[in-house]
BAMAR-116942 format. One record per residue (C-alpha): chain; x, y, z; residue in three letters. Coordinates in Angstrom, 2 decimals, decimal comma, padded with zeros to 5 digits. Each point is the difference from the previous one (the first is absolute). Example, Ala and Ser with C-alpha at 12.3 -4.5 7.8 and 13.67 -1.06 7.14 Angstrom:
<nodes>
unit east north up code
A 012,30 -004,50 007,80 Ala
A 001,37 003,44 -000,66 Ser
</nodes>
This chain:
<nodes>
unit east north up code
A -125,28 052,16 104,96 Met
A 001,16 -002,45 002,67 Asp
A -002,91 -002,31 -000,83 Arg
A 000,92 000,01 -003,70 Thr
A 003,67 -000,47 000,85 Ser
A -000,72 -002,92 002,31 Leu
A -002,18 -001,69 -002,61 Ala
A 002,70 000,36 -002,65 Glu
A 002,65 -001,29 002,39 Thr
A -002,03 -003,09 000,87 Ala
A -000,68 -000,73 -003,66 Asp
A 003,59 000,38 -001,16 Lys
A 001,45 -001,97 002,90 Ala
A -002,42 -002,84 -000,81 Ala
A 000,87 000,12 -003,72 Arg
A 003,70 -000,08 000,80 Ala
A -000,48 -003,03 002,23 His
A -002,03 -001,72 -002,70 Ala
A 002,95 000,34 -002,38 Ser
A 002,40 -001,78 002,35 Leu
A -000,63 -003,48 -001,40 Ala
A 000,77 001,20 -003,52 Ala
A 003,13 001,77 001,28 Met
A 001,19 -003,23 001,64 Arg
A -000,32 -001,80 -003,33 Ser
A 002,45 002,34 -001,74 Leu
A 003,38 -001,44 -000,92 Thr
A 003,29 001,77 000,57 Gln
A 000,10 000,83 -003,71 Ala
A -003,51 001,48 000,22 Asp
A 000,91 002,17 002,97 Val
A 003,26 001,19 -001,55 Asp
A -001,74 000,91 -003,25 Arg
A -002,70 002,01 001,78 Ile
A 002,45 001,87 002,26 Val
A 002,29 000,84 -002,91 Ala
A -002,96 001,38 -001,95 Ser
A -001,10 002,12 002,97 Met
A 003,50 001,37 000,44 Gly
A 000,33 000,93 -003,67 Arg
A -003,36 001,76 -000,02 Ala
A 000,83 001,99 003,15 Ala
A 003,41 000,97 -001,39 Ala
A -001,56 001,35 -003,19 Ile
A -002,39 002,14 002,04 Glu
A 002,51 000,95 002,73 Ala
A 000,25 003,67 -000,96 Ala
A -003,73 000,48 -000,41 Arg
A -000,71 -001,66 003,34 Leu
A 002,72 002,07 001,68 Gly
A -001,59 003,17 -001,33 Glu
A -003,41 -001,19 001,18 Ala
A 001,32 -000,67 003,51 Ala
A 001,63 003,43 000,24 His
A -003,03 001,79 -001,40 Arg
A -002,42 -001,65 002,41 Glu
A 002,04 000,04 003,22 Thr
A 002,24 003,02 -000,53 Gly
A 002,89 -002,01 001,50 Phe
A 003,48 -000,30 -001,49 Gly
A 000,77 000,52 -003,66 Asn
A -000,88 -001,77 -003,23 Ile
A 003,53 -001,08 -000,98 Ala
A 000,71 -001,81 003,27 Asp
A -003,47 -001,52 000,20 Lys
A 000,63 -001,36 -003,50 Thr
A 003,30 -001,47 001,23 Thr
A -001,80 -001,72 002,89 Lys
A -002,59 -001,41 -002,38 Asn
A 002,77 -001,35 -002,22 Leu
A 001,78 -001,45 003,03 Phe
A -003,11 -002,00 000,86 Ala
A -000,91 -000,90 -003,59 Ala
A 003,49 -000,91 -001,22 Glu
A 002,46 -000,52 002,87 Arg
A -002,37 -001,93 002,25 Val
A -001,58 -001,93 -002,88 Ala
A 003,41 -000,96 -001,36 Ser
A 001,33 -001,02 003,41 His
A -002,92 -002,30 000,82 Ile
A -000,23 -001,46 -003,52 Ala
A 002,17 -003,00 000,91 Ser
A -001,44 -000,46 003,51 Thr
A -001,77 -003,35 000,29 Lys
A -003,38 000,35 001,70 Thr
A -002,07 -002,93 -001,33 Val
A 000,11 -003,64 001,11 Gly
A 003,30 -001,52 001,13 Val
A 002,35 002,82 000,90 Leu
A 002,94 -002,17 000,96 Gly
A 001,30 -003,39 001,10 Asp
A 002,78 -000,54 002,53 Asp
A 001,63 -003,39 -000,57 Pro
A 001,92 000,27 003,27 Ala
A -003,14 000,27 002,17 Thr
A -002,60 -001,61 -002,23 Gly
A -002,22 003,08 000,21 Ile
A -002,03 001,26 -002,94 Thr
A -001,42 003,52 000,20 Glu
A -003,28 000,85 -001,73 Ile
A -001,42 003,48 -000,47 Gly
A -003,64 000,84 000,69 Glu
A -001,62 003,42 -000,51 Pro
A -001,19 001,59 003,24 Met
A -003,27 001,16 -001,53 Gly
A -001,68 003,36 -000,56 Val
A 002,28 003,00 000,60 Val
A -001,43 003,28 001,33 Ala
A 002,42 002,60 -001,37 Ala
A -000,18 003,44 001,61 Ile
A 001,47 002,67 -002,30 Ile
A 001,44 003,29 001,37 Pro
A -000,27 003,50 -001,46 Ser
A 003,76 000,67 000,02 Thr
A 000,95 -002,77 -002,45 Asn
A -003,39 -001,11 -001,35 Pro
A 000,59 -001,23 -003,55 Thr
A 003,37 -001,67 000,63 Ser
A -001,32 -001,76 003,10 Thr
A -003,09 -001,22 -001,86 Ala
A 002,17 -001,40 -002,80 Ile
A 002,39 -001,63 002,47 Phe
A -002,66 -001,66 002,16 Lys
A -001,95 -001,26 -003,00 Ala
A 003,13 -001,57 -001,51 Leu
A 001,13 -001,83 003,12 Ile
A -003,51 -001,23 000,83 Ala
A -000,62 -001,45 -003,46 Val
A 003,51 -001,51 000,02 Lys
A -001,00 -001,82 003,21 Ala
A -003,35 -001,04 -001,60 Arg
A -001,90 002,10 002,55 Cys
A -003,12 001,93 -001,04 Pro
A 000,33 003,64 001,03 Ile
A -002,34 002,89 000,76 Val
A 001,55 003,49 -000,04 Leu
A -001,33 002,60 002,44 Ser
A 001,24 003,49 -000,98 Pro
A 000,52 002,93 002,32 His
A -002,95 002,38 -000,58 Pro
A 002,29 002,75 -001,31 Ser
A 001,58 -002,38 -002,55 Ala
A -003,13 -001,86 -001,13 Arg
A 000,02 001,02 -003,67 Thr
A 003,67 -000,68 -000,75 Cys
A -000,11 -003,38 001,77 Val
A -003,11 -000,97 -001,96 Leu
A 001,78 000,97 -003,21 Glu
A 003,01 -002,12 000,96 Ser
A -002,32 -002,88 000,78 Phe
A -001,68 000,24 -003,41 Arg
A 003,35 -000,09 -001,79 Val
A 001,00 -003,10 001,97 Leu
A -003,39 -001,69 -000,29 Glu
A -000,21 000,28 -003,80 Ile
A 003,46 -001,52 -000,42 Ala
A -000,58 -002,71 002,61 Ala
A -003,37 -001,19 -001,31 Leu
A 001,34 -000,08 -003,56 Ala
A 002,82 -002,27 001,21 Ser
A -002,24 -002,44 001,85 Gly
A -000,59 001,37 003,50 Leu
A -003,24 -001,47 001,39 Pro
A -002,91 002,42 000,22 Asp
A -000,29 001,67 003,40 Gly
A 003,61 -000,66 001,03 Ala
A 001,00 003,66 -000,35 Leu
A -002,42 002,68 001,24 Gln
A -000,04 003,54 001,37 Cys
A -002,51 001,74 002,25 Leu
A -001,64 002,94 -001,75 Glu
A -002,12 001,40 002,83 Val
A 002,72 000,78 002,53 Val
A -000,60 000,49 003,72 Ser
A 001,66 -000,79 003,30 Ile
A -002,87 -002,35 000,79 Ala
A 000,49 -001,83 -003,29 Gly
A 003,73 -000,43 000,59 Thr
A -000,58 -001,32 003,50 Glu
A -002,67 -002,39 -001,30 Ala
A 002,40 -001,30 -002,66 Leu
A 002,68 -000,68 002,59 Met
A -002,46 -001,83 002,26 Lys
A -001,87 -001,86 -002,75 Ser
A -000,32 -003,75 000,50 Arg
A 001,27 -000,34 -003,58 His
A 003,24 001,91 000,66 Thr
A 002,99 -002,19 000,78 Ala
A 002,82 002,54 000,38 Val
A 000,42 003,78 000,05 Ile
A 002,68 002,11 -001,69 Leu
A -000,31 003,31 001,86 Ala
A 001,85 003,15 -001,05 Thr
A -001,00 003,24 001,65 Gly
A 000,06 001,88 003,28 Gly
A 000,51 -001,49 003,46 Ile
A -003,76 -000,12 000,64 Gly
A -000,66 -002,01 -003,16 Leu
A 002,80 -002,45 000,71 Val
A -001,25 -000,52 003,55 Arg
A -003,51 -000,57 -001,35 Ala
A 001,39 -002,64 -002,36 Ala
A 001,74 -001,83 002,83 Tyr
A -003,10 000,17 002,20 Ser
A -002,29 -001,33 -002,75 Ser
A 000,53 -003,60 001,02 Gly
A 001,69 -000,80 -003,34 Lys
A 003,67 -000,63 -000,80 Pro
A 001,40 003,35 -001,10 Ala
A 003,16 001,48 -001,42 Tyr
A 000,19 003,58 001,17 Gly
A 002,85 002,48 -000,12 Val
A 001,07 002,55 002,58 Gly
A 001,06 003,62 -000,48 Pro
A 003,58 000,70 -001,04 Gly
A 001,93 002,77 001,78 Asn
A 003,16 -000,88 -001,92 Val
A 003,35 001,31 001,29 Pro
A 003,17 -000,01 -002,12 Val
A 003,47 000,18 001,52 Tyr
A 002,93 001,35 -002,04 Val
A 003,35 -001,06 001,43 His
A 003,23 001,89 -000,60 Arg
A 001,27 -002,87 -002,19 Ser
A -002,79 000,62 -002,53 Ala
A 000,13 002,31 -003,00 Asp
A -002,16 002,88 001,35 Pro
A -001,00 001,22 -003,47 Gly
A -001,20 -003,40 -001,14 Arg
A -001,74 -000,72 003,30 Ala
A -001,91 003,28 -000,07 Val
A -000,96 -000,54 -003,65 Arg
A -001,50 -003,37 000,92 Asp
A -001,82 001,41 003,04 Val
A -001,53 002,89 -001,92 Ile
A -000,89 -002,22 -002,96 Ala
A -001,89 -002,27 002,38 Gly
A -001,51 002,81 002,06 Lys
A -001,35 001,85 -003,03 Thr
A -001,19 -003,09 -001,91 Phe
A -003,72 000,58 -000,57 Asp
A 000,36 002,80 002,56 Tyr
A 000,59 -002,40 002,86 Gly
A -003,19 -002,08 -000,16 Thr
A 001,72 -003,37 000,51 Leu
A 000,18 -001,13 003,62 Cys
A 003,58 -001,10 -000,69 Ser
A 001,12 003,51 -000,97 Ser
A 002,77 001,64 002,03 Glu
A -001,27 002,07 002,96 Gln
A 003,20 000,98 001,81 Ala
A 003,62 000,50 -001,09 Leu
A 002,47 -000,80 002,79 Val
A 003,64 000,82 -000,79 Phe
A 003,40 000,18 001,69 Asp
A 001,12 003,47 001,06 Ser
A 003,38 -000,61 -001,68 Ser
A -001,71 000,11 -003,42 Ile
A -002,60 002,63 000,88 Ser
A 001,36 002,61 -002,42 Ala
A 000,00 -002,48 -002,90 Glu
A -003,53 -001,19 000,82 Val
A -001,38 003,53 000,15 Met
A 001,73 000,89 -003,27 Lys
A -001,47 -003,12 -001,62 Ala
A -003,49 000,89 001,27 Leu
A 000,36 003,42 -001,57 Glu
A 001,12 -001,62 -003,28 Ala
A -003,11 -002,18 000,08 Glu
A -002,14 003,14 000,33 Arg
A -001,07 -000,59 003,59 Val
A -001,15 003,14 001,79 His
A 001,45 000,04 003,53 Ile
A -002,66 001,38 002,31 Leu
A 000,65 002,79 002,44 Ser
A -001,27 -000,55 003,55 Asn
A -003,06 002,11 -000,77 Glu
A -000,69 -001,83 -003,28 Glu
A 000,48 -003,38 001,68 Ala
A -002,61 000,92 002,61 Ser
A -002,46 001,04 -002,71 Lys
A 000,59 -003,20 -002,01 Val
A -000,35 -002,17 003,11 Ala
A -003,28 001,70 000,90 Ala
A -001,37 -000,59 -003,51 Trp
A 001,31 -003,50 -000,74 Val
A -000,50 -001,68 003,40 Ile
A -003,34 000,25 001,82 Thr
A -000,54 000,40 003,74 Glu
A -000,55 -003,77 000,13 Arg
A 003,57 -000,48 -001,22 Gly
A -000,92 -001,40 -003,41 Ile
A 000,44 001,39 -003,49 Val
A -002,57 002,49 -001,26 Asn
A -001,89 -001,64 -002,89 Ala
A 000,13 003,31 -001,88 Lys
A 003,82 -000,11 000,06 Ala
A 000,35 -003,59 -001,26 Val
A 001,63 -000,32 -003,40 Gly
A 000,34 003,76 -000,62 Arg
A 003,02 001,69 -001,57 Ser
A 002,54 001,94 002,04 Ala
A -001,23 003,27 -001,50 Gln
A -003,62 -000,78 000,89 Ala
A 000,96 -000,95 003,55 Leu
A 001,99 003,19 000,53 Ala
A -002,81 002,14 -001,37 Glu
A -002,56 -001,72 002,22 Ala
A 002,29 000,61 002,99 Ala
A 000,24 003,72 -000,82 Gly
A 003,27 000,56 -001,82 Phe
A 001,55 -000,45 -003,42 Lys
A 002,98 -002,00 -001,27 Val
A 001,98 000,19 -003,22 Ala
A -001,50 -001,46 -003,14 Glu
A 001,27 -003,55 -000,53 Gly
A 000,33 -000,74 003,73 Thr
A -000,39 -003,76 000,41 Arg
A -000,24 -000,40 003,77 Ala
A -000,03 001,85 003,31 Leu
A 002,58 -000,94 002,63 Gly
A 000,00 001,07 003,62 Gly
A 002,38 -000,71 002,86 Arg
A -001,77 -001,73 002,88 Val
A 001,32 -000,19 003,56 Ala
A -001,68 -003,20 001,14 Gly
A -002,64 -002,67 -000,57 Val
A -003,57 -000,12 001,29 Gly
A -003,28 001,94 000,10 Arg
A 001,81 003,16 001,08 Glu
A 002,00 -000,18 -003,25 His
A -002,75 -000,26 -002,69 Pro
A 002,35 -000,38 -002,96 Leu
A 001,42 -003,17 001,54 Ser
A -003,24 -001,80 -000,98 Ala
A -000,89 -001,65 -003,31 Glu
A -000,61 002,63 -002,68 Lys
A -001,50 -001,31 -003,24 Leu
A 001,30 003,00 -001,91 Cys
A 003,44 001,43 -000,96 Pro
A 000,92 001,31 003,46 Val
A 003,17 -001,46 001,51 Leu
A 001,16 000,13 003,63 Ala
A 003,75 000,58 000,38 Leu
A 002,08 -001,35 002,90 Tyr
A 003,74 000,48 000,55 Glu
A 001,69 -002,67 002,16 Val
A 003,49 -000,59 001,35 Ser
A 000,48 -003,42 -001,59 Gly
A -001,40 -003,55 -000,39 Pro
A -001,01 -000,52 003,63 Asp
A -002,15 003,12 000,06 Glu
A -001,17 -000,53 -003,59 Gly
A -001,22 -003,53 000,73 Ile
A -001,78 001,16 003,16 Lys
A -001,67 002,91 -001,77 Arg
A -001,33 -002,29 -002,75 Cys
A -001,35 -002,39 002,64 Gln
A -001,84 002,91 001,64 Glu
A -001,49 001,12 -003,31 Leu
A -001,24 -003,50 -000,83 Leu
A -001,53 -000,29 003,47 Ala
A -001,87 003,26 -000,70 His
A -002,47 -001,41 -002,52 Gly
A 002,12 -002,21 -002,24 Gly
A 000,67 -003,17 001,96 Thr
A 000,69 -003,00 -002,20 Gly
A -000,09 001,81 -003,33 His
A 003,20 001,23 -001,69 Thr
A 003,28 001,73 000,79 Ala
A 002,87 001,08 -002,22 Gly
A 003,75 000,37 000,31 Ile
A 002,72 001,38 -002,25 His
A 003,46 -001,28 000,93 Ala
A 003,02 -001,65 -001,61 Ala
A 000,78 -002,23 002,97 Glu
A -001,65 -003,43 -000,19 Glu
A 000,38 -000,56 003,75 Asp
A -001,94 003,20 000,67 Leu
A -002,77 -001,01 -002,42 Leu
A -000,51 -003,23 001,96 Arg
A 000,28 001,74 003,37 Arg
A -002,60 002,56 -001,05 Phe
A -002,37 -002,66 -001,37 Ala
A 000,27 -002,11 003,15 Leu
A -000,86 003,01 002,17 Ala
A -003,02 001,40 -001,85 Gln
A -003,60 -001,10 000,70 Pro
A -000,68 -000,08 -003,75 Ala
A -000,99 -002,83 -002,33 Ser
A 001,96 001,48 -002,91 Arg
A 003,35 001,78 000,28 Val
A 001,01 001,56 -003,31 Ile
A 003,71 000,56 -000,49 Ala
A 001,39 002,61 -002,40 Asn
A -003,23 000,51 -001,90 Ser
A -003,20 001,98 000,37 Gln
A -002,45 -001,62 002,42 Thr
A -003,10 001,20 -001,82 Ser
A 000,17 -002,49 -002,87 Met
A 002,86 -002,06 001,44 Gly
A -002,35 -001,46 002,60 Ala
A -002,47 -001,00 -002,72 Thr
A 002,72 -001,91 -001,88 Gly
A 000,37 002,53 -002,84 His
A 003,65 000,95 000,68 Thr
A 000,86 -003,11 002,06 Thr
A -000,46 -003,77 -000,23 His
A -002,79 -000,07 002,60 Leu
A -003,22 -001,65 -001,15 Glu
A -001,75 002,58 -002,23 Pro
A -003,12 001,04 001,88 Ser
A -002,36 002,88 000,67 Met
A -000,94 -001,43 003,41 Ser
A 002,74 -000,06 002,64 Leu
A -000,54 -001,93 003,22 Gly
A 001,42 001,47 003,21 Cys
A 000,03 -003,01 002,31 Gly
A -001,53 -000,76 003,38 Ala
A 001,46 003,11 001,66 Ala
A -002,23 002,09 -002,28 Ala
A -003,00 -002,30 000,40 Gly
A 000,56 -001,66 -003,39 Asn
A -000,07 -003,75 -000,60 Ile
A 003,14 000,08 -002,18 Thr
A 003,10 002,10 -000,61 Ser
A 000,18 -001,12 -003,64 Asp
A -000,59 001,87 -003,20 Asn
A -003,34 -001,53 -000,98 Ile
A -000,01 -002,35 -003,03 Thr
A -002,36 -002,59 -001,54 Pro
A 001,45 -002,61 002,35 Leu
A -001,59 001,83 002,94 His
A -003,41 -000,81 -001,53 Leu
A 000,67 -003,73 -000,22 Ile
A -000,41 -002,67 002,66 Asn
A 002,59 -002,75 -000,17 Ile
A -001,10 -003,56 000,67 Lys
A 002,68 -002,63 000,42 Arg
A 000,11 -003,65 -000,95 Leu
A 002,36 -001,47 002,60 Ala
A 001,36 -003,52 -000,44 Arg
A 001,11 -002,23 002,85 Val
A 003,53 000,44 001,33 Arg
A 002,52 -002,82 -000,48 Thr
A 000,37 -000,44 003,76 Ala
A -002,19 000,98 002,94 Val
A 001,58 000,27 003,48 Ser
A -001,46 -002,32 002,63 Gly
A -001,88 -002,24 -002,40 Gly
A 000,25 -002,37 -002,91 Ala
A 001,83 001,08 -003,10 Val
A -002,61 000,42 -002,72 Pro
A 000,51 -000,80 -003,61 Ala
A 001,90 002,48 -002,09 Lys
A -002,22 002,50 -001,73 Pro
A -000,35 -000,24 -003,71 Ala
A 002,52 002,09 -001,89 Lys
A -001,33 003,22 -001,39 Ile
A 000,66 000,28 -003,72 Pro
A 001,69 003,40 000,25 Val
A 002,96 001,16 -002,03 Lys
A 002,46 001,77 002,31 Val
A 001,77 002,89 -001,71 Glu
A 003,28 001,19 001,45 Thr
A 001,45 003,48 -000,29 Val
A 003,47 001,47 -000,45 Asp
A -000,50 003,35 001,74 Phe
A -002,18 001,24 002,89 Val
A -000,46 003,59 001,19 Cys
A -001,95 001,39 002,98 Glu
A -003,11 000,69 -002,10 Asp
A -000,09 -003,68 -001,07 Asp
A -000,02 -001,11 003,65 Val
A -002,64 002,54 001,04 Val
A -002,28 -001,10 -002,83 Arg
A 000,53 -003,70 000,77 Ala
A -000,85 000,52 003,67 Arg
A -003,13 001,96 -000,92 Arg
A -001,11 -002,75 -002,39 Glu
A 000,86 -002,81 002,43 Gly
A 002,46 -001,80 -002,26 Arg
A 003,67 -001,04 -000,01 Arg
A 002,90 000,94 -002,24 Ile
A 002,15 -002,93 -001,13 Phe
A 003,65 000,89 -000,61 Leu
A 002,47 -001,41 -002,48 Asn
A 003,29 -001,21 001,47 Lys
A 001,78 003,17 -001,14 Lys
A -002,89 002,38 000,56 Ala
A 000,85 003,55 001,11 Ile
A -002,05 001,30 002,93 Val
A 000,42 003,65 000,96 Thr
A 000,64 000,86 003,68 Pro
A -003,29 001,90 000,14 Ala
A -001,82 -003,09 -001,29 Ala
A 001,58 -002,18 002,71 Arg
A -001,01 002,55 002,63 Asp
A -003,57 -000,01 -001,29 Ala
A -000,06 -003,82 000,10 Ala
A 001,41 -000,19 003,53 Gln
A -002,13 -002,13 002,32 Gly
A -002,02 -001,79 -002,67 Asn
A 000,49 -002,68 -002,63 Asp
A -000,64 002,03 -003,15 Val
A 003,44 -000,75 -001,49 Leu
A 000,59 -003,68 -000,79 Val
A 003,43 -001,09 -001,21 Ser
A 000,33 -002,76 -002,56 Ser
A 002,20 -001,72 002,61 Arg
A -002,85 -000,04 002,58 Asp
</nodes>
């Protein structure tokens, strides 16, 4: 099988590379038309593909897998529709620099079993948007549903003008084939989603790689929050697709002064609070001796988990919650659990709550995501500054908040965790991460220590000014490497000015 797999991998990597010239010739209008067609086709088939993923892997549930497919096919596609990825991306009249986008080349896209169809849709969309040929490599236990997703996307893409060979999927799946794809001389960049071993293999392949780390996500509920609403968000995120997203809530940390309200809210959300004996049984079943989640527990319902652990819970139970005394190997439920099991921690207040969340992130979730529910803006900032997390979600579920579904973060199914987690970026991955930027730089008007050269030719660029700027505008401008030109009476929010501090993103008409 490995020989067949390796032969197929070599052939498809070569075909993808051969399509690169045709991909480079596509215009922005061509790319946008193809991506829109792919998104529409995937949206139409979202439910069928969700059912296929659940049937093949046994993970999660059909309704939530359908939602994830729609998130990739509609939310991501809509968000990137206006993103410029072809040719001149921007001109800066103040510096004389013109930025030009170039596709990185062939993308090796590793697809996990937990979110197979939605991840395949997402990676195909952002690669084509960046004019990068892509080869999908499915997890062996999700081969059929990923292939079906690929066929839906391929039919729509080819009908809309995608060059032949630019979108492919491995059919004979093996570890050797995946490793060969990552190391292929034709591969330019890797999008790796999977376990720690796979991500490490991607980074050691000798190719640029975007990998993601595990997410042991803690959520702190402060006494200023509405306990009922906070718990509803936590349980909605924890039970979404039975906890298969790495951004799903793993631990609920709450102030002792609102303990009664939190426990009442958990009961209202149909969370079964584990006895000490039940907690020990669940920990022994869900977390292996190596301290990682048992693959047989991933994405299973609360009822199935309880039954496997040797006891029963009431019909309709959504999650299992157990009080945990500390963090580390000696406290198994403090680890990442890709299923609806929630660790519960009671703390004295913000100081202890912040410290506990730091400990949980350090125990297998460094750089990923943390959550906080609080009404005090100063505390939100204090918490965010203290946590070793790339995304801090305030007053929303972390599960889909981190992906940009319930927040204004970049919509993405691939969440970078930064250098602390061994990742090259802390961003939510987008098409812009698959583009190299080359810059046309014109001579400065004066050079220290030498003759003053002639003034550079003026760039024929129309400068548009704005009347209002919020924090999201500044964040986007910084990410895209451009400036925001303000009208004389423009309103700039305090958060926007904070985000612009230390750089020259905001340019006043008086400057």
